[in-house]
C-alpha positions as CSV (number, residue, x, y, z in Angstrom):
1,M,35.0,-4.6,-54.4
2,V,31.4,-3.2,-54.2
3,E,31.4,-4.0,-50.5
4,Q,34.4,-1.7,-49.9
5,F,32.7,1.1,-51.8
6,Q,29.7,0.8,-49.6
7,V,31.9,1.1,-46.5
8,Q,33.7,4.2,-47.9
9,A,30.8,6.0,-49.5
10,R,28.2,5.5,-46.9
11,S,29.6,7.5,-44.0
12,Q,26.7,9.8,-45.0
13,P,23.3,8.4,-45.9
14,Q,23.1,7.9,-49.7
15,P,20.1,8.3,-52.0
16,Q,18.1,5.2,-52.8
17,R,19.0,5.8,-56.5
18,L,22.7,5.0,-55.8
19,D,21.6,2.0,-53.8
20,T,19.8,0.7,-56.9
21,L,23.0,1.0,-59.0
22,L,25.0,-0.7,-56.3
23,A,22.5,-3.6,-56.3
24,L,22.7,-3.9,-60.1
25,V,26.5,-4.3,-59.9
26,E,26.3,-6.8,-57.0
27,R,23.8,-8.8,-59.1
28,D,25.2,-8.5,-62.6
29,G,28.8,-7.4,-62.1
30,S,32.0,-9.2,-63.4
31,A,32.5,-11.1,-60.2
32,R,29.2,-13.0,-60.9
33,H,30.4,-14.3,-64.2
34,A,31.5,-18.0,-64.0
35,F,34.5,-17.6,-66.2
36,F,35.8,-14.5,-64.4
37,A,35.4,-16.2,-61.1
38,H,37.2,-19.2,-62.5
39,V,40.2,-17.3,-64.0
40,I,41.3,-15.6,-60.7
41,P,42.0,-18.7,-58.6
42,S,42.9,-21.0,-61.5
43,R,46.3,-22.4,-62.0
44,H,45.8,-25.0,-64.7
45,A,47.8,-25.3,-68.0
46,E,45.7,-22.7,-69.8
47,Y,46.1,-20.2,-67.0
48,P,48.9,-18.0,-68.6
49,R,47.1,-17.8,-71.9
50,N,43.8,-17.0,-70.3
51,L,45.4,-14.1,-68.4
52,A,47.1,-12.8,-71.5
53,D,43.8,-12.9,-73.4
54,A,42.0,-11.1,-70.5
55,I,44.5,-8.2,-70.4
56,H,44.5,-7.7,-74.2
57,F,40.8,-7.6,-74.4
58,L,40.3,-5.4,-71.3
59,C,42.8,-3.0,-72.9
60,S,40.9,-3.2,-76.2
61,L,37.7,-2.3,-74.4
62,H,38.9,0.3,-71.9
63,G,42.5,1.1,-72.7
64,R,42.0,3.8,-75.3
65,H,41.4,7.5,-74.7
66,P,38.8,8.9,-74.6
67,G,36.8,6.3,-72.8
68,V,33.4,6.1,-71.1
69,V,34.1,8.5,-68.3
70,D,35.9,11.1,-70.6
71,H,33.0,11.2,-73.0
72,A,30.5,11.5,-70.1
73,A,32.5,14.4,-68.5
74,W,32.9,16.3,-71.8
75,R,29.2,16.1,-72.7
76,T,27.4,16.8,-69.3
77,K,26.0,20.3,-68.8
78,D,25.7,19.7,-65.0
79,G,28.5,21.3,-63.1
80,E,28.3,19.0,-60.2
81,A,28.2,16.0,-62.4
82,R,31.2,17.3,-64.4
83,N,33.3,17.7,-61.3
84,A,32.6,14.2,-60.2
85,L,33.2,12.8,-63.6
86,E,36.5,14.6,-64.0
87,A,37.7,13.1,-60.7
88,L,36.7,9.7,-61.9
89,A,38.4,10.3,-65.3
90,N,41.6,11.2,-63.5
91,W,41.3,8.0,-61.5
92,F,40.7,5.9,-64.6
93,D,43.6,7.4,-66.4
94,T,45.9,5.5,-64.0
95,E,44.0,2.3,-64.7
96,R,44.3,2.9,-68.4
97,A,48.0,3.4,-68.2
98,L,48.4,0.2,-66.2
99,L,46.4,-1.8,-68.8
100,T,48.8,-0.4,-71.5
101,R,51.9,-1.4,-69.6
102,L,50.6,-4.9,-69.0
103,V,49.7,-5.5,-72.7
104,V,53.3,-4.6,-73.6
105,A,54.6,-6.9,-70.9
106,V,52.4,-9.9,-71.6
107,G,53.4,-10.1,-75.3
108,P,51.1,-11.1,-78.3
109,L,47.6,-12.4,-78.0
110,P,47.4,-16.2,-77.6
111,S,46.7,-18.0,-80.9
112,T,43.0,-18.6,-81.0
113,P,40.6,-19.7,-83.8
114,A,38.3,-17.0,-85.2
115,Q,40.5,-14.2,-84.1
116,M,39.1,-11.6,-86.5
117,Q,35.5,-12.3,-85.2
118,S,36.7,-11.7,-81.7
119,E,38.2,-8.4,-82.6
120,S,35.0,-7.4,-84.4
121,I,33.0,-8.2,-81.3
122,V,35.1,-6.1,-79.0
123,L,35.1,-3.2,-81.5
124,A,31.3,-3.4,-81.4
125,Q,31.3,-3.5,-77.6
126,R,33.6,-0.4,-77.5
127,H,31.2,1.4,-79.9
128,A,28.3,0.5,-77.7
129,L,30.0,1.9,-74.6
130,E,30.8,5.1,-76.5
131,M,27.2,5.5,-77.4
132,L,26.1,5.1,-73.8
133,A,28.6,7.7,-72.7
134,K,27.4,10.1,-75.4
135,S,23.7,9.6,-74.8
136,E,21.5,12.7,-74.8
137,R,19.3,11.0,-72.2
138,T,20.2,12.7,-68.9
139,G,21.4,10.2,-66.4
140,C,22.4,7.5,-68.8
141,A,26.1,8.4,-69.0
142,S,26.3,8.8,-65.2
143,G,24.7,5.4,-64.7
144,A,27.2,3.8,-67.1
145,T,30.1,5.6,-65.4
146,I,29.0,4.6,-61.9
147,A,28.6,0.9,-63.1
148,L,32.1,1.0,-64.7
149,A,33.7,2.4,-61.5
150,L,32.0,-0.1,-59.3
151,D,32.6,-3.1,-61.6
152,W,36.2,-2.1,-62.1
153,S,36.6,-2.6,-58.4
154,Q,35.8,-6.3,-59.1
155,V,38.0,-6.4,-62.1
156,R,41.1,-4.7,-60.5
157,P,42.1,-7.9,-58.5
158,L,42.5,-9.8,-61.7
159,V,44.6,-6.9,-63.2
160,D,46.7,-7.0,-60.1
161,Q,47.2,-10.7,-60.4
162,I,48.4,-10.3,-64.0
163,A,50.7,-7.5,-62.9
164,D,52.2,-9.7,-60.2
165,R,52.8,-12.5,-62.6
166,L,54.5,-10.2,-65.1
167,L,56.5,-8.4,-62.3
168,V,54.9,-5.1,-63.3
169,A,54.3,-2.6,-60.5
170,A,50.6,-1.9,-60.1
171,P,50.1,1.3,-58.3
172,A,47.5,1.5,-55.5
173,N,44.6,3.4,-57.1
174,P,41.5,3.1,-54.9
175,L,38.2,4.0,-56.3
176,P,37.3,7.6,-55.4
177,A,34.1,6.6,-53.6
178,D,33.3,10.3,-52.8
179,A,33.2,11.1,-56.5
180,V,30.9,8.1,-57.2
181,A,28.6,9.3,-54.4
182,R,28.6,12.9,-55.7
183,L,27.8,11.6,-59.2
184,G,25.0,9.6,-57.7
185,D,23.6,12.7,-56.1
186,T,23.2,14.4,-59.5
187,I,20.6,11.7,-60.5
188,R,17.7,13.8,-59.2
189,S,14.5,12.8,-61.0
190,D,12.7,9.5,-61.6
191,A,13.4,9.9,-65.3
192,E,17.1,10.4,-64.7
193,D,17.0,7.4,-62.4
194,R,15.5,5.2,-65.1
195,A,18.1,6.5,-67.6
196,A,20.9,5.8,-65.1
197,Q,19.7,2.3,-64.5
198,F,19.6,1.7,-68.2
199,G,23.1,3.0,-68.7
200,A,24.4,0.8,-65.8
201,Q,22.6,-2.3,-67.1
202,Q,24.0,-1.8,-70.6
203,L,27.5,-1.4,-69.4
204,L,27.3,-4.4,-67.2
205,A,25.9,-6.3,-70.2
206,Q,28.9,-5.4,-72.3
207,H,31.2,-6.5,-69.5
208,R,29.4,-9.8,-69.3
209,G,29.7,-10.1,-73.0
210,L,33.5,-9.6,-72.7
211,W,33.8,-12.5,-70.2
212,D,31.5,-14.6,-72.5
213,L,33.9,-13.9,-75.3
214,L,37.0,-14.7,-73.3
215,E,35.4,-18.0,-72.1
216,S,34.6,-19.0,-75.7
217,R,38.1,-18.2,-76.7
218,A,39.5,-20.4,-73.9
219,V,37.3,-23.2,-75.0
220,A,38.3,-22.8,-78.6
221,R,42.0,-23.0,-77.7
222,T,41.5,-26.2,-75.8
223,A,39.4,-27.8,-78.5
224,N,41.5,-26.6,-81.4
225,P,45.1,-26.0,-80.3
226,L,47.0,-24.0,-82.9
């Protein structure tokens, strides 16, 4: 969770710019979405299908290589930022591999009305994230990467829950808080700070859009069982 990152990363005083990104994730992260908060503790009849839907669409958004962090690492000209991004890319490789194993284990997507439209939405989201990571605006890709790393700390408990249900081993893979802090240190100017905030806001908006989509699919399955 974001709180755990704060404990890990703040053994040394952190720049206010990183504090701003932390606040954005605390305010607008996945844990704040009503459907996400509902899925984790839920045990009603739709629970298995909601979990299957979640892992399929999380994998569609973040399970392919290259992803947000990879694109950001490849394009940055800042050596310090590249080192931090490469550490985060290595961390997320483990998360990506886990998503892939879970998709295989969970089986096909739940039958849901308007499936093609759902797939088109996630494709557009993935394209939007790629554009953020490839942005020429210095700081944008770093802000998006930091937001992804911090928000994934909120998403990972759901991934762990799905893994437990499917009897798939989910390796401990804690967020490398030092790499996030070092990446935050590379946001040096006010212009870069504004770009980082934009990147973070846009990534979080795509995550909220994903939970909106999953919520609408859950409602559609209940209203129109196939």
